[in-house]
N, C-alpha and C positions, 0 to 999 in steps of 0.2 A: 526505850524502856530499860535496857540493859546499862546504859550510860547514866540514867537517873538513878537506878538502883546502886551503881558504883559510887555515885556522889554521895548518896545517902550513907551507904556502908562505911565510907572513908570520912565521915563527918562526925561532929560531936552529937548528932541526933541518931546515930547508928542503933542505940538502945531503944529507941522508940518506933512506932509502927511506920511502914512504908505501904502505900497503897497508890494503884494506878487505875485511872478511869479513862476509858476510850469514849471521848465525847460524841464521836460519830455513831457509836454503836447503841447508845441509848435514845430513844425517841424524845423529841423535844418536849412533848407534853409531860414526860416523866422525869426530865432531867432536874427540874427544881426540887422535887422531892428527894431524888437520889443525892444530889449535891448539898442541899441545904438542910435536909431533914424535914420532919413534919410532926406535928402534935395534934391529936384528937382525943375523944372521949375514951376510945378503945386502946390506944397504944401511943407510945413515943418512939419515933424513929430518929435516932441521932443523925447529925449531918456527917458527911464524910471528913469534914474538918475537925469535928469532935473526935471521931474515931482515929485520926491520925495526930492528934494534939501532941506536940512536942516532937513530931516526926516530919515526915515528907509526903506530899500529895502530888502525884504526877497527873496532869491533865493532858492526855494524849489527843492529838488532832484538835486543839483548842480552837481553831478557826470555825469548827462545826457548831460552837455554842451560839445560841440566838442572841440578838442584841439585848433582849431583856435579861438573859442570863449573865451576859458580859457586864451589864450594868450592876447585877446583884454581886458578881465576883468582885468588881472594881471597889464597890462600897465596902465589901468584906475586907479587902486588902488595906484599904485606907483606914478603917476604924479598928481592925484587929477583933472584930466581933461577928458572930454569925447569928442570924435570926431565922429560926425554923419556920416553916409555913404554918400558919395559924398560931404561931408561938407569941408569948406576950413579953418575954425578956430576952435581951440580947445576951449571948454567951461568949466569953472572951476565949480566943484560941491563939495558939502559938504554932504555927505551921509553915514549913518551907514549901512553897509552890513552885513546881517546875512544870513548864508548859512546852509541848512540842507541836510542830506544824510543818507540813511538807509545801505549804502556800507561801506567797509573798505577802506578808502582812502589811507592808508599806502600801502595796496595791489595793489590798482590801480596805485599808483605812481610807484611801483616796476614792474608792467606789462606795464608801458608806457601809461596808459590810463588816467593819471591825472597828470598835470605839479606839479613838486616838489616845485618850488618857490611859486605857488598859494596855495598849501597845507600848507606850512610853514606860509604863510600870514593868513590863516584861522585858523592856529593852535595856534594863540596868546591867545585865550580863548575858551575853549570846554566845552559844556554841554552834557553829556551823559544821554539820556532818555531811560529807560528800555521799552520794548514792553508792551502793555496793558495786555497780558496774565501774565506777571511778577508782575504786581501791580494792581490785581483786587480789592484791597481795595480803590482804586480811582475812581471805577465805579460810586458809587452814586453821588460823586461831579461832575464827568464829565457829567453824565446823566442830572443832574440838570442844569448845565450850557448850554448843548446843547438844552435841552428842552426849557429853557428860551428864547434862541435866536430863535429857531424855532417858538414859540408862541408869540413873542414879539408884532407882528402886530395884532394878534387876541385877544390879552389880555386874554387867556385862562388859567385856573388853571389846571395844569397837574402833575401827579405823576406816579410812578411805583409801583405795589403791590409786596409783599415779593416773590410770587411764581415766578413772572417774574424776579425779580432781582436775585434769586437764579439761574435761568437759564442763565442769562447774566454773571454771575460770573463763571459759569461752562464752557462756550463757550470759545474756544482757540483764537479767534480774529485774524485770519491771515491777516486781512485788517487793523488791528490796530484801532486807534481812528477814522480814517475817516469811516471805516465799522460801528462802533459803532453809529456814527452820522447818517448814512444812515439807519441802522436797527430801531433807535429810531424814525426817521422821517416816516418810513413805519408803524410802530406799532401805532404811534399816529394817522395816517390817518385811520387805521383799528379800532381804539377804537371808541365807540359811546358816551363816556361821560367823556373823558379827563383822565381816569385812564387806564394805560397800564397794561393789564394782560397777563398771559402766552399764551393765545389763540391769542393775537394780535401780538405776535412775529412771524417772518418768520420761515417756517418749518425747514430750515437748521440750525437756531439757537436753536429752540426747541429741535431738535433731535441731536444737538452737532456735526453736520457734517461740515467739512471744504470745 
């Protein structure tokens, strides 16, 4: 999400909307309406592509999309138009689509779980990001960024002492950067003065348990 946002912010689309959708968090039966929009007698629900027209749409965990939704997405990419559910007119859209996955899409294609043509569409430009446990040297920078965002409204000065940072570097981070952000928020709430110490970290992190 942070990398996708940075790509958007550093592009000629920066003045247009950025939106992220977690494909795993939305039930399959609701995904079509959420992604493609819907029309009925009572209301019009614009598609996420319309809402981000000119900007960037991040499809997080794209491997969770059903084959039916993958097919709809492929058609949208190839035609440059979206058709709302129950709609009668295709709507032209201009959106940069960024997709993320922790799965091996080549294996999913071979197993029939991901459309080959959609995989090749997404394969035009790939960025491989190692898991957090493989790049613990990034922890201080990531922690600074997350804490700055968490404390933005409160305008608080926050940092992590050396003992807590040593523990963070040692922990295996099975939940990757999302877990880091959650741990830092909990630790900040436990801190009395804005300095995160080892004692403020959750027990599982301090004890190195997954």
